[in-house]
C-alpha positions as YAML, in Angstrom:
chain: A
units: angstrom
residues:
- id: 1
  name: MET
  ca: [-40.89, 124.25, 231.35]
- id: 2
  name: LYS
  ca: [-42.12, 124.65, 227.69]
- id: 3
  name: ARG
  ca: [-42.51, 120.94, 227.28]
- id: 4
  name: VAL
  ca: [-45.05, 120.74, 230.15]
- id: 5
  name: TRP
  ca: [-47.16, 123.41, 228.74]
- id: 6
  name: THR
  ca: [-47.24, 121.58, 225.33]
- id: 7
  name: ILE
  ca: [-48.24, 118.38, 227.05]
- id: 8
  name: ARG
  ca: [-50.91, 120.48, 229.06]
- id: 9
  name: LEU
  ca: [-52.11, 122.00, 226.04]
- id: 10
  name: ALA
  ca: [-52.33, 118.60, 224.13]
- id: 11
  name: ALA
  ca: [-54.21, 117.02, 227.02]
- id: 12
  name: PHE
  ca: [-56.83, 119.99, 227.12]
- id: 13
  name: TRP
  ca: [-57.31, 119.69, 223.50]
- id: 14
  name: VAL
  ca: [-57.64, 115.84, 223.52]
- id: 15
  name: THR
  ca: [-60.21, 116.05, 226.44]
- id: 16
  name: ALA
  ca: [-62.23, 118.87, 224.54]
- id: 17
  name: LEU
  ca: [-62.59, 116.74, 221.42]
- id: 18
  name: LEU
  ca: [-63.49, 113.66, 223.52]
- id: 19
  name: ALA
  ca: [-66.28, 115.48, 225.56]
- id: 20
  name: THR
  ca: [-67.67, 116.99, 222.15]
- id: 21
  name: ALA
  ca: [-67.59, 113.44, 220.51]
- id: 22
  name: ALA
  ca: [-69.44, 111.81, 223.43]
- id: 23
  name: LEU
  ca: [-72.34, 114.91, 223.39]
- id: 24
  name: GLN
  ca: [-72.79, 114.18, 219.81]
- id: 25
  name: ALA
  ca: [-72.76, 110.41, 219.97]
- id: 26
  name: GLY
  ca: [-75.65, 110.56, 222.85]
- id: 27
  name: PRO
  ca: [-78.45, 110.77, 220.40]
- id: 28
  name: ALA
  ca: [-77.05, 108.17, 218.04]
- id: 29
  name: VAL
  ca: [-76.28, 105.73, 220.56]
- id: 30
  name: ALA
  ca: [-79.88, 106.18, 222.27]
- id: 31
  name: GLY
  ca: [-81.28, 105.04, 219.26]
- id: 32
  name: PRO
  ca: [-81.23, 101.38, 219.37]
- id: 33
  name: TRP
  ca: [-82.21, 101.37, 222.89]
- id: 34
  name: ARG
  ca: [-85.19, 103.51, 221.89]
- id: 35
  name: GLU
  ca: [-86.30, 101.00, 219.35]
- id: 36
  name: LEU
  ca: [-85.72, 98.00, 221.90]
- id: 37
  name: ARG
  ca: [-88.02, 99.71, 224.51]
- id: 38
  name: ALA
  ca: [-90.76, 100.38, 222.02]
- id: 39
  name: ALA
  ca: [-90.70, 96.75, 221.00]
- id: 40
  name: GLN
  ca: [-90.96, 95.83, 224.48]
- id: 41
  name: GLY
  ca: [-93.92, 98.02, 224.77]
- id: 42
  name: GLN
  ca: [-92.50, 100.50, 227.38]
- id: 43
  name: PRO
  ca: [-93.17, 104.08, 226.64]
- id: 44
  name: ASP
  ca: [-90.15, 106.23, 226.02]
- id: 45
  name: ARG
  ca: [-89.41, 108.99, 228.80]
- id: 46
  name: GLN
  ca: [-90.21, 111.73, 226.41]
- id: 47
  name: ASP
  ca: [-93.80, 110.02, 225.77]
- id: 48
  name: ARG
  ca: [-94.72, 108.97, 229.47]
- id: 49
  name: GLY
  ca: [-95.58, 112.42, 230.77]
- id: 50
  name: SER
  ca: [-95.64, 112.91, 234.63]
- id: 51
  name: GLN
  ca: [-97.11, 110.42, 236.99]
- id: 52
  name: ARG
  ca: [-99.59, 113.09, 238.43]
- id: 53
  name: GLN
  ca: [-101.15, 113.82, 234.68]
- id: 54
  name: ARG
  ca: [-101.45, 110.08, 233.81]
- id: 55
  name: ASP
  ca: [-103.27, 109.26, 237.16]
- id: 56
  name: ALA
  ca: [-105.75, 112.32, 236.59]
- id: 57
  name: GLY
  ca: [-106.27, 111.59, 233.08]
- id: 58
  name: GLN
  ca: [-105.23, 115.13, 232.41]
- id: 59
  name: PRO
  ca: [-103.48, 116.07, 228.79]
- id: 60
  name: ASP
  ca: [-99.64, 116.18, 228.76]
- id: 61
  name: ARG
  ca: [-99.53, 119.75, 228.53]
- id: 62
  name: TYR
  ca: [-101.09, 122.43, 230.51]
- id: 63
  name: GLN
  ca: [-103.85, 123.98, 228.61]
- id: 64
  name: ARG
  ca: [-104.37, 127.49, 229.91]
- id: 65
  name: GLN
  ca: [-107.94, 128.49, 230.45]
- id: 66
  name: GLU
  ca: [-109.05, 131.59, 228.45]
- id: 67
  name: ARG
  ca: [-110.34, 134.50, 230.93]
- id: 68
  name: PRO
  ca: [-111.46, 137.85, 229.83]
- id: 69
  name: PRO
  ca: [-108.69, 140.34, 231.53]
- id: 70
  name: GLN
  ca: [-110.12, 141.69, 234.52]
- id: 71
  name: ARG
  ca: [-109.04, 145.22, 235.11]
- id: 72
  name: LEU
  ca: [-109.05, 146.93, 238.49]
- id: 73
  name: SER
  ca: [-111.15, 149.67, 239.38]
- id: 74
  name: ASP
  ca: [-109.68, 153.25, 240.33]
- id: 75
  name: GLU
  ca: [-110.18, 152.68, 243.90]
- id: 76
  name: GLU
  ca: [-109.20, 149.13, 243.93]
- id: 77
  name: HIS
  ca: [-105.69, 150.49, 242.10]
- id: 78
  name: ARG
  ca: [-105.20, 153.21, 244.53]
- id: 79
  name: GLY
  ca: [-105.78, 150.84, 247.52]
- id: 80
  name: LEU
  ca: [-103.34, 148.41, 245.93]
- id: 81
  name: HIS
  ca: [-100.64, 150.94, 245.62]
- id: 82
  name: ARG
  ca: [-101.49, 152.54, 248.92]
- id: 83
  name: ASP
  ca: [-100.54, 149.04, 250.48]
- id: 84
  name: LEU
  ca: [-97.53, 148.55, 248.06]
- id: 85
  name: ASP
  ca: [-96.14, 151.83, 249.27]
- id: 86
  name: LYS
  ca: [-96.60, 150.97, 252.90]
- id: 87
  name: ALA
  ca: [-94.96, 147.63, 252.86]
- id: 88
  name: ARG
  ca: [-92.13, 149.57, 250.91]
- id: 89
  name: ARG
  ca: [-91.92, 151.92, 254.03]
- id: 90
  name: GLU
  ca: [-91.91, 149.22, 256.32]
- id: 91
  name: ILE
  ca: [-89.01, 147.17, 254.54]
- id: 92
  name: TYR
  ca: [-86.83, 150.07, 253.69]
- id: 93
  name: LYS
  ca: [-87.60, 152.52, 256.74]
- id: 94
  name: PRO
  ca: [-84.08, 153.80, 258.01]
- id: 95
  name: ARG
  ca: [-82.07, 151.69, 260.71]
- id: 96
  name: PRO
  ca: [-82.04, 153.47, 264.10]
- id: 97
  name: GLU
  ca: [-78.71, 154.81, 265.16]
- id: 98
  name: ARG
  ca: [-76.97, 152.90, 267.64]
...
């Protein structure tokens, strides 16, 4: 019984070691392929951006438009909270007794 546990423990550590080595080797193995794709004129996945952005001619990253902060008036604020309170009462109203 003790020998079975020793074998299982050794198998676990070997698997963990191999998995860690595979994860660490990913970028190192991808290096030659990235250079080959660049030599062929194909953009790398990280450099391409999304298809929709390329078609629209938009920048790769979303640029947030600066807008001045808009505050609700007191009447709009009260109306919003009135509507929220009404919705909460409808959602959380007690169930009728059966």
